C-alpha angles and dihedrals in degrees: 000000000000093000090057093052097078090047092050091044090050092049090049093051091047089050094049091046092051091048092049091048093050092048092049090052091049091049091049091051090047092049091046091051092050091048091051091057095048116136090242087063094053122278110174121199122199119187131172125203139168120230129186093229132078115284090240092060092051090047093050093045092051090052099045121081094203095044092046092046091049091048091049093046090053091054101037126034093197095070125079126242087251098046095131131065110182127176095198100207132094104277092022121133128233137195117191135176091033091304099315090120121037132172151129128265108244101177137001121207113182117215114262120245110252 
C-alpha cells in the first residue's frame, strides 16, 4: 500500500496541474474574447422603441443634456438632475445615467417632417 502512495500522489498532482492549465487557457480565451468585443473595438447597439410623443421631441431630448437629465430624473430617483452630458454633433461624446453609459455619436438622422 505504501509503495502505491507516491504513484497515486504523482497522478493526482499531474491531474491537478492539467486541470489548472486547462482552466487557465479557458480563462485566457474568455478574456481575449471579452477584450475583442470591447466598445473601443467597435460594438454597435441598435435599438427600436415606440413613444407616444412626436419623433422630433424624442430626437431633441436624446440630444440635449438638460432634457435627457430631466427625463431620467423623473423616471429614476437615483440619478442626478445633470446625469447626462451630450455633445450633440457627429463625433461628439456622450455620458448618460451619471456615466453608466458612455459613447460617441456616429451619425445623426433627424426625424422627417410628416
